[in-house]
C-alpha beads as a LAMMPS data file, in Angstrom:
LAMMPS data file: protein, C-alpha beads

245 atoms
244 bonds

1 atom types
1 bond types

-500.0 500.0 xlo xhi
-500.0 500.0 ylo yhi
-500.0 500.0 zlo zhi

Masses

1 110.0

Atoms # bond

1 1 1 0.158 0.081 0.184
2 1 1 1.296 3.671 -1.328
3 1 1 1.588 6.251 2.175
4 1 1 -1.351 7.987 0.498
5 1 1 -3.220 4.537 1.255
6 1 1 -1.878 4.724 4.708
7 1 1 -2.577 8.196 5.687
8 1 1 -6.441 7.995 4.286
9 1 1 -6.989 4.000 5.596
10 1 1 -5.551 5.202 9.028
11 1 1 -3.225 2.230 8.810
12 1 1 -0.594 4.469 11.228
13 1 1 -3.092 7.306 11.898
14 1 1 -4.243 5.753 15.099
15 1 1 -0.867 6.117 16.323
16 1 1 -0.076 9.592 15.554
17 1 1 -1.616 11.543 18.217
18 1 1 -1.060 15.397 18.228
19 1 1 -2.471 17.999 15.637
20 1 1 -1.657 15.764 12.554
21 1 1 -3.530 12.970 14.124
22 1 1 -6.611 15.291 15.251
23 1 1 -6.850 16.452 11.537
24 1 1 -6.928 12.835 10.026
25 1 1 -9.437 12.407 12.859
26 1 1 -11.690 15.670 11.867
27 1 1 -11.666 14.193 8.213
28 1 1 -11.986 10.668 7.979
29 1 1 -12.836 10.211 11.429
30 1 1 -9.941 7.915 12.959
31 1 1 -9.991 7.811 16.600
32 1 1 -6.312 8.512 18.441
33 1 1 -5.030 5.902 20.384
34 1 1 -2.701 7.808 22.678
35 1 1 -1.300 5.157 24.281
36 1 1 -0.204 3.841 20.819
37 1 1 1.152 6.875 19.870
38 1 1 3.574 6.867 22.569
39 1 1 4.653 4.018 21.976
40 1 1 5.589 4.750 18.447
41 1 1 7.436 7.256 19.591
42 1 1 10.446 5.103 20.189
43 1 1 12.520 3.257 17.471
44 1 1 11.273 0.318 15.012
45 1 1 9.014 -0.089 11.764
46 1 1 6.091 1.127 13.922
47 1 1 7.900 4.134 14.724
48 1 1 9.030 4.804 10.988
49 1 1 5.617 4.418 9.773
50 1 1 4.236 7.043 12.043
51 1 1 7.044 9.278 10.870
52 1 1 6.260 8.582 7.113
53 1 1 2.239 9.369 8.104
54 1 1 3.315 12.670 10.233
55 1 1 5.629 13.639 7.312
56 1 1 2.817 13.221 4.757
57 1 1 0.125 14.555 6.447
58 1 1 2.157 17.402 6.912
59 1 1 2.809 17.710 3.389
60 1 1 -0.929 17.896 2.582
61 1 1 -1.899 20.103 5.431
62 1 1 1.356 22.789 5.348
63 1 1 0.867 22.935 1.229
64 1 1 -2.890 23.694 1.533
65 1 1 -2.297 26.540 4.041
66 1 1 0.666 27.909 2.431
67 1 1 -1.208 28.036 -0.909
68 1 1 -3.816 30.388 0.831
69 1 1 -1.134 32.255 1.914
70 1 1 -1.624 34.812 -0.644
71 1 1 -5.093 34.909 -0.588
72 1 1 -6.400 32.366 -2.802
73 1 1 -5.303 28.700 -4.258
74 1 1 -4.788 29.000 -7.746
75 1 1 -5.249 25.981 -10.233
76 1 1 -1.331 26.184 -11.058
77 1 1 -0.844 25.754 -7.068
78 1 1 -3.174 22.633 -6.908
79 1 1 -1.961 20.844 -10.233
80 1 1 1.732 21.699 -8.257
81 1 1 0.904 20.092 -5.479
82 1 1 -0.547 16.972 -7.562
83 1 1 2.225 16.655 -9.925
84 1 1 5.285 16.796 -7.020
85 1 1 4.114 14.673 -4.680
86 1 1 2.800 12.301 -7.350
87 1 1 -0.726 11.385 -5.657
88 1 1 -2.472 8.458 -7.171
89 1 1 -5.665 8.777 -8.746
90 1 1 -7.274 6.490 -6.681
91 1 1 -6.163 8.635 -3.919
92 1 1 -6.959 11.873 -5.000
93 1 1 -10.005 12.548 -3.750
94 1 1 -9.396 11.465 -0.343
95 1 1 -6.001 13.215 -0.147
96 1 1 -8.358 16.426 -1.578
97 1 1 -10.596 16.470 1.600
98 1 1 -7.715 16.425 3.764
99 1 1 -6.248 19.310 1.451
100 1 1 -9.535 21.344 1.732
101 1 1 -10.144 20.823 5.556
102 1 1 -6.609 22.738 5.725
103 1 1 -7.078 25.483 3.018
104 1 1 -10.002 26.783 4.989
105 1 1 -7.506 29.493 6.073
106 1 1 -3.598 30.413 6.397
107 1 1 -3.712 30.657 10.249
108 1 1 -3.061 27.762 12.510
109 1 1 -0.357 26.074 10.866
110 1 1 2.034 26.606 13.638
111 1 1 0.865 23.306 15.493
112 1 1 1.478 21.268 12.891
113 1 1 4.764 22.512 11.930
114 1 1 6.052 21.990 15.329
115 1 1 4.576 18.576 15.564
116 1 1 6.866 17.859 12.454
117 1 1 10.159 19.846 14.459
118 1 1 9.595 17.607 17.135
119 1 1 9.421 14.027 15.700
120 1 1 12.272 15.032 13.503
121 1 1 14.465 17.281 15.772
122 1 1 17.190 15.380 14.981
123 1 1 16.863 14.817 11.257
124 1 1 17.580 18.277 10.006
125 1 1 17.660 17.215 6.503
126 1 1 13.725 15.873 6.062
127 1 1 12.458 19.001 7.706
128 1 1 14.746 20.696 4.856
129 1 1 12.883 18.717 2.475
130 1 1 9.833 19.116 3.627
131 1 1 10.176 22.591 3.636
132 1 1 11.633 22.541 0.147
133 1 1 8.454 20.456 -1.202
134 1 1 6.582 23.787 0.360
135 1 1 9.060 26.183 -2.054
136 1 1 7.989 24.211 -4.974
137 1 1 4.523 24.691 -4.441
138 1 1 4.781 28.329 -3.557
139 1 1 6.928 28.745 -6.902
140 1 1 4.098 26.649 -8.986
141 1 1 2.593 30.056 -10.403
142 1 1 6.109 31.507 -11.252
143 1 1 5.624 33.841 -7.974
144 1 1 6.147 33.340 -4.776
145 1 1 3.611 36.097 -2.801
146 1 1 5.431 38.221 -0.357
147 1 1 2.875 36.440 2.512
148 1 1 3.713 32.662 1.149
149 1 1 7.554 33.793 1.413
150 1 1 6.566 35.215 5.252
151 1 1 4.283 31.715 5.670
152 1 1 7.466 29.628 4.876
153 1 1 9.808 31.614 6.759
154 1 1 7.672 31.048 9.867
155 1 1 7.349 27.276 8.987
156 1 1 10.918 26.926 9.033
157 1 1 11.497 28.478 12.352
158 1 1 8.591 26.135 13.869
159 1 1 10.341 23.286 12.338
160 1 1 13.352 24.482 14.215
161 1 1 15.692 25.754 11.512
162 1 1 17.356 29.240 11.950
163 1 1 17.470 32.100 9.728
164 1 1 20.983 30.680 8.273
165 1 1 19.170 27.494 7.235
166 1 1 16.214 29.342 5.726
167 1 1 18.506 31.820 3.704
168 1 1 20.126 28.805 2.501
169 1 1 17.060 26.848 1.702
170 1 1 15.387 29.865 -0.183
171 1 1 18.634 30.535 -2.137
172 1 1 18.722 27.027 -3.400
173 1 1 15.189 27.159 -4.637
174 1 1 14.567 30.968 -5.396
175 1 1 18.016 31.878 -6.887
176 1 1 18.549 32.705 -10.618
177 1 1 21.482 31.112 -12.119
178 1 1 23.865 33.863 -10.428
179 1 1 22.874 32.606 -6.857
180 1 1 25.311 32.447 -4.459
181 1 1 26.788 28.948 -4.606
182 1 1 28.321 29.218 -1.193
183 1 1 24.714 30.143 0.288
184 1 1 23.687 26.967 -1.202
185 1 1 26.286 24.738 0.450
186 1 1 26.221 26.906 3.582
187 1 1 29.759 28.418 3.529
188 1 1 31.457 31.419 2.581
189 1 1 34.069 32.603 0.006
190 1 1 36.212 32.850 3.050
191 1 1 35.671 29.223 3.819
192 1 1 39.094 26.974 3.646
193 1 1 38.897 24.321 0.443
194 1 1 38.872 21.494 3.002
195 1 1 36.193 22.672 5.112
196 1 1 34.058 23.234 1.823
197 1 1 34.931 19.626 0.734
198 1 1 33.846 18.491 4.288
199 1 1 30.436 20.525 4.129
200 1 1 29.654 19.142 0.843
201 1 1 30.900 15.691 1.907
202 1 1 28.157 15.952 5.132
203 1 1 25.432 17.425 2.919
204 1 1 25.520 14.737 0.638
205 1 1 25.487 11.849 3.282
206 1 1 22.359 13.536 5.065
207 1 1 20.482 14.457 1.962
208 1 1 21.231 10.780 0.210
209 1 1 17.413 9.802 -0.522
210 1 1 18.530 6.288 1.085
211 1 1 18.925 8.305 4.434
212 1 1 16.240 10.391 4.227
213 1 1 13.977 7.400 3.734
214 1 1 15.879 5.451 6.451
215 1 1 14.552 8.637 8.555
216 1 1 11.119 9.072 7.849
217 1 1 10.666 10.021 4.196
218 1 1 8.198 8.453 2.340
219 1 1 9.590 6.747 -0.841
220 1 1 6.774 8.708 -2.671
221 1 1 8.834 11.721 -2.128
222 1 1 12.268 10.809 -3.375
223 1 1 11.808 13.199 -6.185
224 1 1 11.819 16.154 -3.463
225 1 1 15.058 14.397 -2.369
226 1 1 16.805 13.950 -5.813
227 1 1 15.750 17.780 -6.489
228 1 1 17.768 19.450 -3.282
229 1 1 20.357 17.246 -4.030
230 1 1 20.674 18.225 -7.457
231 1 1 20.645 22.221 -6.156
232 1 1 23.737 20.866 -3.566
233 1 1 25.764 19.512 -6.891
234 1 1 25.334 22.203 -9.016
235 1 1 26.387 24.554 -6.177
236 1 1 29.282 22.053 -5.367
237 1 1 30.434 21.981 -8.734
238 1 1 30.373 25.542 -9.821
239 1 1 32.652 26.149 -6.486
240 1 1 34.864 23.664 -7.482
241 1 1 35.437 24.915 -10.917
242 1 1 36.001 28.498 -9.283
243 1 1 38.682 27.196 -7.143
244 1 1 39.858 24.112 -8.893
245 1 1 39.317 21.687 -6.288

Bonds

1 1 1 2
2 1 2 3
3 1 3 4
4 1 4 5
5 1 5 6
6 1 6 7
7 1 7 8
8 1 8 9
9 1 9 10
10 1 10 11
11 1 11 12
12 1 12 13
13 1 13 14
14 1 14 15
15 1 15 16
16 1 16 17
17 1 17 18
18 1 18 19
19 1 19 20
20 1 20 21
21 1 21 22
22 1 22 23
23 1 23 24
24 1 24 25
25 1 25 26
26 1 26 27
27 1 27 28
28 1 28 29
29 1 29 30
30 1 30 31
31 1 31 32
32 1 32 33
33 1 33 34
34 1 34 35
35 1 35 36
36 1 36 37
37 1 37 38
38 1 38 39
39 1 39 40
40 1 40 41
41 1 41 42
42 1 42 43
43 1 43 44
44 1 44 45
45 1 45 46
46 1 46 47
47 1 47 48
48 1 48 49
49 1 49 50
50 1 50 51
51 1 51 52
52 1 52 53
53 1 53 54
54 1 54 55
55 1 55 56
56 1 56 57
57 1 57 58
58 1 58 59
59 1 59 60
60 1 60 61
61 1 61 62
62 1 62 63
63 1 63 64
64 1 64 65
65 1 65 66
66 1 66 67
67 1 67 68
68 1 68 69
69 1 69 70
70 1 70 71
71 1 71 72
72 1 72 73
73 1 73 74
74 1 74 75
75 1 75 76
76 1 76 77
77 1 77 78
78 1 78 79
79 1 79 80
80 1 80 81
81 1 81 82
82 1 82 83
83 1 83 84
84 1 84 85
85 1 85 86
86 1 86 87
87 1 87 88
88 1 88 89
89 1 89 90
90 1 90 91
91 1 91 92
92 1 92 93
93 1 93 94
94 1 94 95
95 1 95 96
96 1 96 97
97 1 97 98
98 1 98 99
99 1 99 100
100 1 100 101
101 1 101 102
102 1 102 103
103 1 103 104
104 1 104 105
105 1 105 106
106 1 106 107
107 1 107 108
108 1 108 109
109 1 109 110
110 1 110 111
111 1 111 112
112 1 112 113
113 1 113 114
114 1 114 115
115 1 115 116
116 1 116 117
117 1 117 118
118 1 118 119
119 1 119 120
120 1 120 121
121 1 121 122
122 1 122 123
123 1 123 124
124 1 124 125
125 1 125 126
126 1 126 127
127 1 127 128
128 1 128 129
129 1 129 130
130 1 130 131
131 1 131 132
132 1 132 133
133 1 133 134
134 1 134 135
135 1 135 136
136 1 136 137
137 1 137 138
138 1 138 139
139 1 139 140
140 1 140 141
141 1 141 142
142 1 142 143
143 1 143 144
144 1 144 145
145 1 145 146
146 1 146 147
147 1 147 148
148 1 148 149
149 1 149 150
150 1 150 151
151 1 151 152
152 1 152 153
153 1 153 154
154 1 154 155
155 1 155 156
156 1 156 157
157 1 157 158
158 1 158 159
159 1 159 160
160 1 160 161
161 1 161 162
162 1 162 163
163 1 163 164
164 1 164 165
165 1 165 166
166 1 166 167
167 1 167 168
168 1 168 169
169 1 169 170
170 1 170 171
171 1 171 172
172 1 172 173
173 1 173 174
174 1 174 175
175 1 175 176
176 1 176 177
177 1 177 178
178 1 178 179
179 1 179 180
180 1 180 181
181 1 181 182
182 1 182 183
183 1 183 184
184 1 184 185
185 1 185 186
186 1 186 187
187 1 187 188
188 1 188 189
189 1 189 190
190 1 190 191
191 1 191 192
192 1 192 193
193 1 193 194
194 1 194 195
195 1 195 196
196 1 196 197
197 1 197 198
198 1 198 199
199 1 199 200
200 1 200 201
201 1 201 202
202 1 202 203
203 1 203 204
204 1 204 205
205 1 205 206
206 1 206 207
207 1 207 208
208 1 208 209
209 1 209 210
210 1 210 211
211 1 211 212
212 1 212 213
213 1 213 214
214 1 214 215
215 1 215 216
216 1 216 217
217 1 217 218
218 1 218 219
219 1 219 220
220 1 220 221
221 1 221 222
222 1 222 223
223 1 223 224
224 1 224 225
225 1 225 226
226 1 226 227
227 1 227 228
228 1 228 229
229 1 229 230
230 1 230 231
231 1 231 232
232 1 232 233
233 1 233 234
234 1 234 235
235 1 235 236
236 1 236 237
237 1 237 238
238 1 238 239
239 1 239 240
240 1 240 241
241 1 241 242
242 1 242 243
243 1 243 244
244 1 244 245
């Protein structure tokens, strides 16, 4: 069963708890078993399934609220959401129900983002991947509205990301061909060659799709991870040529 089917069917929804579990309950009538939710906070396959479900529900809820941040949800944004996250036609109706519940307004997103920040507190790359997906939705209509950018920045902080992290992710997604590759990598022009290589290798390990899936990124979101890795690789290639690394 795909992660979308698990979310809608409640395979892991019963164990999710928190605001993300609550919105599942509102839309699909899942009763949250809080004792199981506590157990799933630990390790093992049940915990991984709950984390994957949390990530997926957060994608839907935060995408809907972010799309509403500029005052209206456009067809381009909805189409981009469907395209980027490759929702099966068979799950589209139920995913749409959850999306529509969340997009009533752009307010009240903080509890959902904070739950993700807590669940993936030690997995920076997973949180950054989710934020990157939201950037892709925001860019779907060709322009990021100031209110959308403000929304994304607040989400980043709710995820536990600092301003430096947010600026780096924004540069990776919104930067033109002239975007500063050093900012995308998270270093400066004063950083030594050895430190740049070390930082790049660390980013490569942390953002490898297999690593992210092991930490809770569902298989269905592999394209989001690949997009991020491509941006990191392109920035490092540019630095390498500049410095003859």
